[in-house]
C-alpha positions in Angstrom: 73.1 109.4 121.4 75.9 111.7 123.6 78.9 111.9 120.7 76.8 114.7 119.1 77.4 116.7 122.0 81.5 116.1 121.8 84.0 119.2 121.1 85.7 118.1 118.3 88.4 120.9 118.4 90.0 118.8 120.9 91.2 116.9 119.0 92.9 119.6 116.7 95.7 120.1 119.2 99.4 120.3 118.5 99.8 117.2 120.4 96.9 115.1 119.4 98.2 115.6 115.6 101.4 115.0 116.5 100.5 111.6 117.7 98.8 111.2 114.8 101.6 112.0 112.3 104.4 110.0 114.1 101.7 106.7 115.2 100.9 106.5 110.9 104.3 107.0 109.2 106.0 104.6 112.1 103.2 102.0 111.8 103.5 102.0 107.6 107.3 101.7 108.5 107.1 98.9 110.5 104.4 97.2 109.0 105.9 97.6 105.7 109.1 95.3 106.5 107.9 91.4 106.8 107.8 89.9 110.3 107.4 92.8 112.7 103.7 93.4 112.4 101.3 95.5 114.6 102.2 94.4 117.9 105.3 94.6 117.4 105.2 97.8 116.5 102.8 99.4 119.2 104.8 97.5 121.6 108.0 99.9 120.7 105.8 102.9 121.4 104.0 101.9 124.5 106.8 103.9 126.5 106.4 106.8 125.1 103.0 107.3 126.6 104.0 107.4 129.8 105.2 111.4 129.3 101.9 111.7 127.8 98.7 113.0 127.8 95.6 109.9 127.5 93.8 110.8 124.5 97.2 111.7 122.8 99.1 108.4 124.1 95.8 106.1 123.0 95.5 108.0 119.6 99.3 107.0 118.9 99.0 103.7 119.1 95.6 103.8 117.1 97.0 105.2 114.5 100.3 103.0 114.7 97.7 99.4 114.5 95.6 101.4 112.1 98.9 102.3 109.8 100.4 99.1 110.2 98.0 96.6 108.6 97.7 98.8 105.4 101.5 98.9 105.4 101.5 95.2 105.9 100.0 95.0 102.0 103.3 97.5 100.9 105.3 94.9 101.4 103.5 92.5 100.1 102.3 94.3 96.5 105.8 95.5 96.3 108.0 92.6 96.4 105.4 89.5 97.3 106.2 89.2 100.7 103.0 89.9 103.1 104.8 92.6 105.9 101.9 91.0 108.2 99.8 88.1 108.9 96.8 90.3 107.7 98.2 90.6 104.6 98.6 87.4 103.5 95.6 87.5 101.0 96.8 91.0 99.5 99.4 89.3 98.1 98.1 87.2 95.8 96.5 89.3 93.5 98.4 92.2 94.8 102.0 91.3 93.9 100.9 89.6 90.9 99.1 92.7 89.6 102.2 94.8 90.4 104.3 92.3 88.1 101.9 92.4 85.6 100.5 95.8 85.2 101.4 98.7 87.4 102.8 98.8 90.9 101.1 101.9 92.0 98.0 100.8 90.6 98.1 97.6 93.2 98.9 99.7 95.8 96.4 102.2 95.0 93.5 99.8 95.4 95.2 98.8 98.5 95.2 102.6 100.0 91.8 103.2 99.1 89.9 100.4 100.3 92.4 100.1 103.9 90.7 103.9 103.7 87.5 103.3 103.5 87.5 99.8 105.3 89.0 102.1 108.0 86.3 105.1 108.1 83.6 102.0 108.1 84.8 100.9 111.0 85.7 104.0 112.9 82.0 104.9 111.9 80.9 101.0 113.1 82.8 102.5 116.6 80.5 105.1 116.8 76.6 104.2 116.1 77.2 100.2 116.2 78.9 99.6 118.9 76.2 98.8 121.4 74.6 96.2 119.3 77.8 94.6 117.8 78.9 93.7 121.7 75.1 92.6 122.4 75.4 89.8 119.5 79.1 89.1 120.1 77.7 88.0 123.2 75.3 85.7 122.1 78.1 83.7 120.3 80.0 81.0 122.7 82.2 78.3 122.0 80.3 76.2 119.6 79.6 79.2 117.3 83.7 79.8 117.2 83.9 76.3 115.8 81.1 76.1 113.2 82.5 80.0 112.1 85.8 79.0 111.9 85.3 75.7 109.9 83.1 76.9 107.6 86.1 80.3 106.9 88.1 76.8 106.0 85.4 74.8 103.8 84.7 77.9 101.9 88.2 79.2 101.4 89.7 75.4 100.5 86.3 75.4 98.5 88.3 78.1 96.1 91.9 77.5 96.7 93.1 76.0 93.6 91.0 73.8 90.7 91.8 71.2 92.1 89.6 70.8 95.2 91.1 67.3 96.8 94.5 68.8 96.6 93.1 72.2 98.6 91.4 70.3 101.0 94.5 68.1 101.5 96.7 71.3 102.1 94.2 72.4 104.6 94.4 69.3 106.3 98.3 69.8 106.1 97.2 73.4 108.1 95.6 71.5 110.7 98.0 69.1 111.2 100.8 72.0 111.1 98.8 74.1 113.5 98.7 71.0 116.5 102.3 71.4 117.1 103.9 72.9 120.4 102.5 72.5 124.0 98.7 71.1 124.1 97.2 75.0 126.6 94.4 72.0 128.0 97.2 69.4 129.3 100.3 70.8 128.8 101.1 67.5 126.7 103.9 68.7 124.3 103.0 67.6 120.7 104.9 66.6 118.0 107.9 68.7 118.6 110.3 65.9 118.4 112.2 66.9 121.5 113.0 70.7 120.2 112.3 73.2 122.8 112.0 76.1 119.9 109.2 74.1 118.7 107.0 74.5 122.3 104.7 77.5 121.1 104.1 75.6 118.0 105.8 76.9 114.7 106.3 80.4 114.4 103.9 82.4 112.9 106.8 84.5 111.1 109.4 81.8 110.1 105.5 80.2 108.3 105.2 82.7 106.0 108.6 84.5 105.7 108.9 80.1 104.4 106.6 80.0 101.9 106.2 83.9 100.6 109.0 85.1 100.6 112.1 82.1 100.0 109.8 80.4 97.5 109.1 83.6 95.7 113.5 83.7 95.6 113.5 80.4 94.2 110.9 81.0 91.8 113.4 84.5 91.2 115.8 82.6 91.4 115.1 80.3 87.9 113.8 83.3 86.4 115.5 85.8 84.2 117.7 87.2 86.4 118.3 90.7 84.9 114.1 91.1 84.4 113.2 94.6 86.1 108.8 94.9 86.3 108.0 98.9 85.5 110.0 101.3 83.4 107.9 104.3 83.3 107.3 106.8 86.1 103.8 107.0 85.0 103.0 102.9 86.4 104.0 104.0 89.4 101.8 106.3 90.7 99.1 105.3 93.0 96.0 106.9 91.8 92.7 105.8 90.6 90.3 107.0 88.4 86.5 107.4 89.2 85.8 103.9 87.0 88.6 101.7 88.9 87.5 102.5 92.1 84.0 102.3 91.4 84.6 98.7 90.3 85.8 97.7 93.4 83.0 99.0 95.7 81.6 96.0 96.1 84.3 93.8 97.1 85.5 97.2 99.9 81.8 96.7 101.0 82.0 93.3 101.4 85.5 93.5 103.1 84.1 96.4 105.6 81.0 94.9 106.9 83.4 91.5 107.3 85.9 93.6 108.8 84.2 95.1 111.5 82.2 92.4 112.2 84.6 89.5 112.9 87.1 92.3 114.2 84.6 92.4 117.7 85.1 88.3 118.2 87.9 87.5 120.5 90.6 85.7 118.8 90.0 86.6 115.5 91.3 89.6 114.5 92.4 90.9 111.0 93.8 88.0 109.7 90.5 85.7 109.6 88.6 88.9 108.7 90.5 88.9 105.4 90.4 85.8 104.7 86.8 85.6 104.7 86.1 89.0 103.0 88.5 87.4 99.9 86.2 84.3 99.8 83.0 85.9 100.4 84.2 88.9 97.1 85.6 85.7 95.3 82.2 84.1 95.6 80.4 86.9 94.3 83.1 88.4 92.0 81.9 88.3 88.1 85.4 87.8 87.6 86.3 84.9 89.8 89.0 82.8 87.7 91.0 85.9 87.6 91.4 86.0 91.3 94.9 85.0 92.3 96.3 86.6 88.8 96.4 90.5 89.7 92.4 91.2 90.0 91.8 94.2 91.5 88.9 92.8 93.7 91.5 90.4 95.6 93.1 93.8 97.2 90.3 95.6 98.1 88.6 93.3 99.6 90.7 92.1 102.3 92.4 95.6 102.9 89.0 96.9 103.9 88.0 94.2 105.9 91.9 94.5 107.9 91.7 98.3 108.9 87.9 97.9 109.3 88.9 94.8 111.6 90.6 97.4 113.6 87.8 99.2 114.1 85.7 96.6 115.3 88.3 94.8 117.9 87.6 98.4 119.3 84.1 97.5 120.1 84.3 95.6 123.0 87.1 97.0 124.0 85.4 100.5 124.5 81.8 98.7 125.2 83.1 95.9 128.4 86.4 96.2 128.8 87.5 93.5 126.5 90.2 93.5 124.0 89.3 92.2 120.7 92.9 91.3 119.1 96.6 91.5 120.8 97.0 94.8 119.8 94.3 96.5 121.2 95.2 94.1 124.1 98.4 96.0 124.7 96.9 99.4 123.2 94.5 98.6 126.7 97.8 99.1 128.9 98.1 102.6 127.8 94.8 103.4 129.8 96.4 101.5 133.0 99.0 103.5 132.8 96.9 106.6 133.1 95.3 104.7 135.6 92.0 104.0 133.1 90.1 101.5 133.3 88.3 100.8 130.0 84.7 99.1 129.7 81.2 100.6 130.4 82.1 102.8 133.4 84.6 105.2 131.2 81.4 106.1 129.4 80.2 108.0 132.7 83.3 109.1 134.4 85.6 109.8 131.4 83.4 111.2 128.5 85.6 113.4 126.5 88.1 111.0 126.9 86.3 108.3 125.3 84.2 110.0 122.6 88.1 111.5 122.2 89.1 108.2 121.2 86.5 107.1 118.9 86.4 110.5 116.9 89.9 110.6 116.9 89.7 106.8 115.6 88.0 108.4 112.5 90.3 110.8 112.2 93.7 108.7 112.2 91.9 106.5 108.9 92.2 110.5 107.6 95.9 110.5 108.5 96.7 107.7 106.9 95.0 108.4 103.4 96.7 111.9 102.7 100.2 110.5 103.7 99.7 107.0 102.2 99.0 109.0 99.0 103.0 111.2 99.2 104.5 107.5 100.9 103.5 105.2 99.0 104.4 106.2 95.8 108.4 105.8 97.3 107.8 102.0 97.8 106.1 101.4 94.2 109.8 102.7 93.0 111.1 99.3 94.2 109.6 97.1 91.3 112.6 98.8 89.1 115.2 97.6 91.2 116.3 94.3 88.9 116.8 91.0 90.3 119.9 90.8 90.9 119.6 93.8 93.3 115.9 92.9 94.4 116.7 89.3 95.3 119.8 90.2 98.6 117.9 93.0 100.0 114.5 90.8 100.3 116.5 87.6 101.4 118.4 90.2 104.0 115.2 91.6 105.1 113.8 88.3 105.2 116.3 86.8 107.4 116.2 90.1 109.9 112.1 90.0 110.2 112.2 86.0 110.7 115.1 86.2 113.3 113.9 89.7 115.3 110.4 88.0 115.8 111.5 85.7 118.5 115.4 85.9 118.2 116.3 82.1 117.3 118.2 80.3 114.7 116.4 77.8 114.9 113.6 79.8 112.9 115.6 80.7 110.1 116.5 77.3 109.2 112.4 76.6 109.5 111.9 79.1 107.6 114.4 77.9 105.0 112.5 74.4 105.1 109.1 75.2 104.6 110.4 77.4 101.5 111.7 74.4 100.3 108.4 72.9 101.0 106.6 75.0 99.4 108.0 75.3 96.2 107.3 71.6 96.6 103.7 72.6 96.9 103.8 75.0 94.3 105.2 73.3 91.7 102.4 70.2 92.0 100.0 72.9 92.4 98.4 72.7 96.0 96.9 75.3 97.3 99.3 77.6 99.5 96.2 79.4 100.3 94.4 76.7 101.9 97.2 75.5 104.2 98.1 79.1 105.6 94.1 79.2 107.0 94.2 75.9 108.3 97.1 77.2 110.9 95.7 80.6 111.5 92.1 78.7 112.0 93.3 75.7 113.5 93.9 77.0 116.9 90.5 78.2 116.9 88.9 75.2 115.5 90.4 73.4 118.0 90.3 75.0 120.9 86.8 76.2 120.5 85.5 72.5 119.7 87.2 71.3 123.2 85.9 73.8 125.0 82.5 73.0 124.3 82.6 69.6 125.1 83.6 71.0 128.7 80.8 73.1 129.0 78.5 70.5 127.8 80.3 67.9 129.8 81.1 65.8 126.8 77.7 66.1 125.4 77.6 67.2 121.6 74.0 68.3 121.5 75.8 71.8 122.2 76.9 71.5 118.6 73.6 71.7 117.0 70.9 72.7 119.4 71.7 76.4 119.7 69.8 78.6 117.3 73.6 80.3 115.8 75.1 76.8 115.4 71.7 75.6 113.4 72.1 78.5 110.9 76.2 78.1 110.3 75.7 74.2 109.8 73.2 75.0 107.7 75.7 77.3 105.4 78.1 74.9 105.4 76.5 71.6 103.9 75.6 74.3 101.3 79.2 75.0 101.1 79.7 71.0 101.0 77.3 70.3 98.7 78.7 73.3 95.9 81.8 71.8 96.4 80.7 68.3 95.9 78.7 69.4 92.8 81.8 71.5 91.5 83.8 68.6 91.2 81.1 66.1 89.5 80.4 68.8 86.9 84.6 68.8 86.3 84.5 64.9 86.3 81.4 65.0 84.1 82.7 67.5 81.8 86.9 65.8 81.8 85.3 62.5 80.6 83.1 63.9 77.6 85.9 65.7 76.8 87.8 61.9 76.6 84.9 60.5 74.4 
């Protein structure tokens, strides 16, 4: 309870406040540009930390990380292209709501959910870091395997009305995730002799192809002169009390899920968003409207995105282990100033540690305040007619793909993925299941193989540990529900035909 004695006034210096504002604005801008992402934004600002005080430098990077996770939802909602991988899920309901009703309202749901998720993540860092770290240490490779497999099955079951096509999409996603160099043996797998595929299919090329280029194809096939919003009242990022209350449950689901998933190294905001979306859909009273503009489908993943930032900060401060790639870069700011993150830092630099913890709480508040004024400007993008919007989206997509790895190969790959994805959508396959399988594929494979290495090839390790048994039971329940859903659908179709 030493944090109760911390002098909060330390945070309110001009240098610290300037770091929070600059980091928030920069993170929100970079997050809204497809293909950039939080990691790149933090890398770009890292050199500035050499000339800053330790606290101000770390707050600058944390504010950038927090705002970037929210910023990714801006482009996902406004133009249907997720700015960050974690905003993938938001694009489904966010873009649909923006087109059908109000982009300002969709952005407001995202902003409020991100704000509460960020606050929850900060409170987790303050109050529950010790407990969560101990819990995370009890989880090993077999549990990682079952958690990833569980998330994949859950989303596949909810991906489309056709469970078989959803499972096929998941299998194709897993197959795509194996492309590249084997991390254990160094052997090339399915690279077709292309050096550019040695590191696998680029996530940015995949996302831009599946979302940006596919959406462009769909827009070209529709009324080119269409614009979705004309009234300025629909651009305001405001929620009524009733609207805010209607999404409290999914926000709570996303906040808890994001905080817990964030503490597991290698998971991060992307899986947290998918898990929270599937859980919110399971517990929703309006399951049928998910993917069609349901505010709950925006609130849950957005709360999870920002809560995961706080979750990833827990193992860094408590154990010195970064919980995500972005947090790993932020740990570099500690090293720049001669500090080693971990338990000893609480004894040697208590003011700095508690300054970071309470400053992280402040970054969320600054993000919300700035977001209220800046986000409305982004909402006005939807008033632009398609003949102007399509070239702009196309240009941003090309820039995002090229900047990620500076490869012309990725541009052609994104175009090919876009064509295949367009056909996928027309045939009612699940893009959601494919993407999640692609993201979780490496976790599933590596955790499975590491578990066998640990056990000397004995498969008992997967079903003899207490947490593994619990996860197996949950997995079996989901499989049972999928089978029941398919049987019920077949029975109803048979009764209708007779």
